[in-house]
C-alpha positions as CSV (number, residue, x, y, z in Angstrom):
1,M,39.0,-1.5,-4.8
2,S,37.9,-4.7,-3.1
3,T,34.8,-6.6,-4.3
4,Q,33.2,-6.0,-0.9
5,S,33.6,-2.2,-1.1
6,S,32.5,-2.1,-4.7
7,A,29.3,-4.0,-3.8
8,A,28.7,-1.6,-0.9
9,S,29.0,1.4,-3.1
10,K,26.6,0.1,-5.8
11,P,23.4,2.0,-5.6
12,R,20.4,0.0,-4.5
13,L,17.3,-0.4,-6.7
14,R,14.4,1.8,-5.8
15,V,10.9,0.7,-4.8
16,L,7.7,2.8,-4.9
17,T,4.5,1.6,-3.3
18,G,1.9,2.9,-0.9
19,D,-1.7,3.4,-0.1
20,R,-4.6,5.8,-0.3
21,P,-5.2,7.1,3.2
22,T,-8.5,5.6,4.2
23,G,-7.8,5.2,7.9
24,R,-6.6,2.3,10.0
25,L,-5.1,-0.7,8.4
26,H,-6.2,-4.3,9.0
27,L,-4.8,-7.8,8.9
28,G,-5.6,-8.1,5.2
29,H,-3.3,-5.1,4.5
30,Y,-0.6,-6.8,6.6
31,V,-0.5,-10.1,4.8
32,G,-1.2,-8.4,1.4
33,S,1.5,-5.8,1.4
34,L,2.9,-4.5,4.8
35,K,4.8,-7.7,5.7
36,A,6.5,-7.6,2.3
37,R,7.3,-3.9,2.6
38,V,9.1,-4.4,5.9
39,A,11.3,-7.1,4.3
40,L,11.9,-4.9,1.2
41,Q,13.3,-2.0,3.1
42,D,16.4,-4.0,4.1
43,T,17.3,-4.7,0.4
44,Y,15.9,-1.8,-1.6
45,E,15.7,2.0,-1.3
46,C,12.0,2.2,-0.5
47,F,9.6,5.1,-1.1
48,F,6.2,4.7,0.6
49,I,3.6,7.1,-0.8
50,I,0.6,8.2,1.1
51,A,-1.5,8.8,-2.0
52,D,-4.0,11.4,-0.8
53,L,-4.5,13.0,-4.3
54,H,-5.8,9.6,-5.5
55,T,-8.6,9.8,-3.0
56,L,-10.0,12.7,-4.9
57,T,-10.9,10.5,-7.9
58,T,-13.7,8.9,-6.0
59,K,-14.1,10.9,-2.8
60,P,-13.8,14.6,-3.7
61,A,-16.4,15.9,-1.2
62,K,-15.3,18.4,1.4
63,D,-16.2,16.0,4.3
64,D,-14.0,13.3,2.7
65,I,-11.1,15.7,2.4
66,A,-11.6,16.8,6.0
67,R,-11.0,13.3,7.2
68,L,-7.7,12.9,5.3
69,H,-5.5,14.4,8.0
70,D,-6.6,12.0,10.7
71,N,-6.6,9.1,8.2
72,I,-3.0,9.9,7.2
73,R,-1.9,9.9,10.9
74,E,-3.6,6.6,11.5
75,M,-2.0,5.0,8.5
76,V,1.5,6.3,9.5
77,L,1.0,4.9,13.0
78,D,0.2,1.5,11.4
79,Y,3.3,1.7,9.1
80,L,5.5,2.4,12.1
81,A,3.8,-0.2,14.2
82,V,4.5,-3.1,11.8
83,G,8.1,-2.2,11.4
84,I,8.5,0.3,8.6
85,D,11.6,2.2,9.6
86,P,11.8,5.9,8.7
87,E,15.6,5.7,9.0
88,K,15.6,3.1,6.1
89,S,12.6,4.2,4.1
90,V,11.0,7.4,2.9
91,I,7.4,7.9,4.0
92,F,5.8,11.0,2.3
93,V,2.6,12.7,1.5
94,Q,1.8,12.8,-2.2
95,S,0.0,16.2,-2.3
96,A,2.9,17.9,-0.5
97,V,5.3,17.3,-3.5
98,P,4.5,20.0,-6.1
99,E,6.6,18.2,-8.7
100,T,3.9,15.5,-8.7
101,Y,1.5,17.9,-10.5
102,Q,4.2,19.0,-13.0
103,L,5.1,15.5,-14.0
104,N,1.5,14.3,-14.2
105,L,0.7,17.1,-16.7
106,I,3.6,16.2,-18.9
107,F,2.7,12.5,-18.8
108,E,-0.9,13.3,-19.8
109,M,0.5,14.4,-23.2
110,L,2.2,11.1,-23.8
111,V,-0.8,8.7,-23.5
112,T,-4.0,8.5,-25.5
113,L,-7.5,8.4,-24.1
114,P,-8.4,5.1,-25.8
115,R,-5.3,3.5,-24.2
116,L,-6.5,4.5,-20.7
117,T,-10.2,3.6,-21.2
118,R,-9.2,0.1,-22.2
119,L,-8.1,-0.6,-18.6
120,P,-10.8,-2.6,-16.8
121,S,-9.7,-1.3,-13.5
122,I,-11.0,2.2,-14.2
123,K,-14.6,1.0,-14.6
124,D,-14.2,-1.3,-11.6
125,M,-13.2,1.7,-9.5
126,A,-16.2,3.6,-10.9
127,R,-18.6,0.8,-10.0
128,A,-17.1,0.6,-6.5
129,A,-17.9,4.3,-6.1
130,N,-21.4,3.8,-7.6
131,M,-20.6,5.9,-10.7
132,D,-22.2,5.3,-14.0
133,D,-20.2,6.0,-17.2
134,E,-21.6,9.6,-17.5
135,A,-20.3,10.4,-14.0
136,I,-16.7,9.2,-14.3
137,P,-14.5,12.2,-13.9
138,F,-11.4,12.9,-16.0
139,G,-9.2,12.4,-13.0
140,L,-10.4,8.8,-12.6
141,V,-9.7,8.1,-16.2
142,G,-6.2,9.6,-15.7
143,Y,-5.6,7.7,-12.5
144,P,-2.9,5.5,-14.1
145,V,-1.1,8.6,-15.4
146,L,-0.9,10.0,-11.9
147,Q,0.4,6.7,-10.8
148,A,3.0,6.8,-13.4
149,A,4.1,10.2,-12.0
150,D,4.2,8.7,-8.5
151,I,6.4,5.8,-9.7
152,L,8.8,7.8,-11.9
153,L,9.2,10.9,-9.8
154,P,11.7,9.0,-7.5
155,R,12.8,7.1,-10.6
156,A,11.7,3.8,-9.1
157,H,12.8,0.5,-10.6
158,L,10.3,-1.8,-8.9
159,V,6.6,-1.5,-8.1
160,P,5.1,-4.2,-5.8
161,V,1.6,-4.9,-7.1
162,G,-1.0,-7.6,-7.3
163,K,-1.6,-9.2,-10.6
164,D,-4.8,-7.1,-11.1
165,N,-2.7,-3.9,-11.1
166,Q,0.1,-5.1,-13.3
167,A,-1.5,-3.3,-16.3
168,H,-1.0,0.0,-14.5
169,V,2.7,-0.6,-14.3
170,E,2.7,-1.4,-18.0
171,I,1.2,2.0,-18.7
172,T,4.0,3.6,-16.7
173,R,6.6,1.7,-18.7
174,E,4.9,2.9,-21.9
175,I,5.0,6.5,-20.8
176,A,8.6,6.3,-19.6
177,R,9.6,4.7,-22.9
178,R,7.9,7.4,-24.9
179,F,9.4,10.2,-22.9
180,N,12.9,8.7,-23.2
181,R,12.4,8.2,-27.0
182,L,11.2,11.8,-27.5
183,Y,13.5,13.7,-25.2
184,G,16.4,11.5,-23.9
185,E,17.0,8.8,-21.3
186,V,15.7,10.1,-18.0
187,F,13.5,7.4,-16.6
188,P,14.1,3.7,-15.8
189,L,11.5,1.3,-17.1
190,P,10.1,0.1,-13.8
191,K,9.1,-3.6,-13.4
192,A,6.1,-4.9,-11.5
193,L,7.2,-6.9,-8.5
194,I,4.4,-9.5,-8.4
195,G,4.3,-11.2,-5.0
196,E,2.2,-14.2,-3.9
197,V,-0.2,-11.8,-2.2
198,P,-2.9,-13.8,-0.3
199,T,-6.4,-12.6,-0.2
200,L,-7.5,-12.7,3.4
201,L,-11.1,-13.3,3.9
202,G,-13.1,-11.2,6.3
203,I,-14.4,-12.7,9.5
204,Y,-17.7,-13.9,7.9
205,G,-15.9,-15.8,5.1
206,K,-17.9,-14.3,2.2
207,A,-15.6,-11.6,0.9
208,K,-12.1,-10.3,1.4
209,M,-11.3,-8.3,4.5
210,S,-12.5,-4.8,4.1
211,K,-13.2,-1.8,6.3
212,S,-16.3,-0.9,4.2
213,L,-17.7,-4.4,4.6
214,N,-17.3,-4.2,8.4
215,N,-15.6,-7.6,8.4
216,A,-12.0,-6.5,9.4
217,I,-9.7,-7.1,12.3
218,F,-7.6,-4.0,12.6
219,L,-3.9,-3.9,13.6
220,S,-4.9,-1.5,16.3
221,D,-7.9,-3.5,17.7
222,S,-7.7,-4.1,21.4
223,P,-7.5,-7.7,22.8
224,E,-11.2,-7.5,23.7
225,E,-12.1,-6.4,20.2
226,V,-10.1,-9.2,18.6
227,A,-11.8,-11.7,20.9
228,A,-15.3,-10.4,20.0
229,K,-14.6,-10.5,16.3
230,V,-13.1,-14.0,16.4
231,R,-16.2,-15.3,18.2
232,R,-18.3,-14.1,15.3
233,M,-16.1,-15.9,12.8
234,H,-17.6,-18.5,10.5
235,T,-16.4,-22.1,10.5
236,D,-18.2,-24.9,8.8
237,P,-22.0,-24.2,8.5
238,T,-22.8,-27.9,8.1
239,R,-21.2,-28.7,11.4
240,V,-24.0,-28.1,13.9
241,R,-22.4,-30.1,16.8
242,P,-18.7,-30.4,17.9
243,D,-18.8,-34.2,17.6
244,I,-19.5,-34.1,13.8
245,P,-16.3,-34.7,11.8
246,A,-15.6,-32.0,9.3
247,D,-12.9,-30.7,6.9
248,P,-10.8,-27.9,8.5
249,D,-9.2,-27.0,5.2
250,K,-12.3,-25.8,3.5
251,P,-11.5,-22.4,2.0
252,T,-14.5,-20.8,3.7
253,N,-13.5,-22.1,7.2
254,V,-12.1,-18.7,8.2
255,V,-11.0,-19.7,11.7
256,F,-8.5,-22.3,10.4
257,R,-7.4,-20.0,7.6
258,F,-6.4,-17.5,10.2
259,H,-4.6,-20.3,12.2
260,D,-2.6,-21.2,9.1
261,I,-1.5,-17.6,8.7
262,F,-1.1,-16.2,12.2
263,N,-0.5,-19.1,14.5
264,P,3.2,-19.9,14.6
265,D,2.7,-23.1,16.6
266,K,2.1,-25.4,13.6
267,D,2.0,-28.5,15.9
268,E,-1.0,-27.0,17.7
269,V,-2.7,-26.1,14.4
270,N,-2.2,-29.7,13.0
271,E,-3.5,-31.2,16.3
272,L,-6.6,-29.0,16.1
273,K,-7.2,-29.9,12.5
274,E,-6.9,-33.6,13.2
275,R,-9.3,-33.4,16.1
276,Y,-11.7,-31.4,13.9
277,R,-11.6,-34.1,11.3
278,Q,-12.5,-36.7,14.0
279,G,-15.2,-34.6,15.6
280,K,-13.3,-34.3,18.8
281,V,-13.0,-30.5,19.2
282,G,-15.5,-27.7,19.2
283,D,-15.5,-24.3,17.5
284,V,-15.2,-22.6,20.9
285,E,-11.8,-24.2,21.7
286,V,-10.5,-23.6,18.2
287,K,-11.5,-19.9,18.4
288,K,-10.1,-19.5,21.9
289,R,-6.7,-20.7,20.6
290,L,-7.0,-18.4,17.6
291,I,-7.7,-15.4,19.9
292,R,-4.6,-16.2,21.9
293,A,-2.5,-16.6,18.7
294,L,-3.8,-13.3,17.1
295,N,-3.3,-11.3,20.3
296,A,0.2,-12.7,20.6
297,F,0.9,-11.6,17.0
298,L,-0.7,-8.1,17.5
299,D,0.7,-7.3,21.0
300,P,4.1,-6.0,19.8
301,I,2.4,-4.1,17.0
302,R,0.0,-2.5,19.5
303,E,2.9,-1.7,21.8
304,R,4.8,0.1,19.0
305,R,1.7,1.9,17.8
306,A,1.0,3.1,21.4
307,Y,4.6,4.4,21.6
308,Y,4.2,6.6,18.5
309,A,0.6,7.6,19.3
310,R,1.9,9.1,22.6
311,R,4.4,11.2,20.5
312,P,2.4,13.0,17.8
313,D,5.2,15.5,17.3
314,L,7.5,12.6,16.4
315,V,5.0,11.2,13.9
316,E,4.7,14.7,12.3
317,D,8.5,15.0,12.2
318,I,8.7,11.6,10.4
319,L,6.2,12.8,7.8
320,L,8.0,16.1,7.4
321,E,11.4,14.5,7.0
322,G,10.1,11.9,4.6
323,T,8.4,14.5,2.4
324,R,11.5,16.7,2.5
325,R,13.6,13.8,1.2
326,M,11.1,13.0,-1.5
327,R,10.9,16.6,-2.6
328,E,14.7,16.6,-3.0
329,E,14.4,13.6,-5.3
330,A,11.5,15.2,-7.1
331,R,13.4,18.4,-7.8
332,A,16.3,16.4,-9.1
333,T,14.1,14.4,-11.4
334,M,12.3,17.5,-12.7
335,T,15.6,19.2,-13.4
336,L,16.5,16.2,-15.6
337,V,13.0,16.4,-17.2
338,W,13.1,20.1,-18.0
339,D,16.7,19.9,-19.3
340,A,15.9,16.9,-21.5
341,M,12.8,18.6,-23.0
342,G,14.6,21.9,-23.4
343,M,11.9,23.8,-21.6
344,Y,12.4,26.6,-19.0
345,G,10.7,24.7,-16.3
346,P,10.1,26.3,-12.8
347,T,13.5,25.3,-11.5
348,D,15.5,26.6,-14.4
349,L,13.4,29.8,-14.6
350,A,13.8,30.4,-10.9
351,R,17.5,30.0,-11.2
352,R,17.7,32.5,-14.0
353,L,15.5,35.0,-12.1
354,D,17.8,34.6,-9.1
355,Q,20.9,35.2,-11.2
356,A,19.2,38.3,-12.8
357,A,18.3,39.7,-9.4
358,R,21.9,39.3,-8.1
359,G,23.3,40.7,-11.3
């Protein structure tokens, strides 16, 4: 066998990552994760989870759940619009994979409560949801265990995360290691794939871009909406006239931060910065050029999004097929789990019941 054919037959490493379905995605999501995911799918076997069960940890109200269907659709439209390819990657809905609940329950037996409560992210999430310690539900404390089930159900090798979530991947590794030690080698020990994920400030420059803070530019915003938001962007508050020299590289000068990230014409950006330092360009011109650059960046994304939005049945089929493919992987994993543990398990018991019925 040739070296080339041997390399071609070598299975690709698997990646698991995804999002809670909170609605439309924005530019912060793009630079923070979506851009990397589009690149990953050409090298790895990617599983993108729409983690609707995770929303129940902080938003269990019936009204919140009623919005999930539309939120999922909006999120999938954004996935497809930025270039996530359902022919290359698996896009699936977490709650539609029954094996998720099975594996989560087993993993809950393999980790202690003190280990989970030491994670600072749990209390951070509780504070973000305005919960005091007495109101934190069991499901929120067990959030990292459900994440472990998400990661290990497709037997993923890599998990793209920011440094603040690296501890959750370590919990997954501990659970996988303990399962393998007790019952046999079933799970890989996944590694955190730490990227240089930039934090994109919102249009007012005071906090990272966030839907809840009303400071976001969405991937689906119209050209007019983009222009209106850019005009509200903050630059240098000490520069009250355009003839005052100022530093364009101040971290809080959001307009130039966006130029750095989204304007591909680096000569234009450098020319604007130099004129800004000399007091020879006003904010209006800098913003006009940013509006042009952002809309040029978003135009193909909007075009692809509109294509899929006009075809709701196609979007539904993509979700159905992705979830079907994930369920195949999940069933295979759980067969390994039940066999390793020596338990009947739903799959094994169903097989025996079928045999008995035929016999």
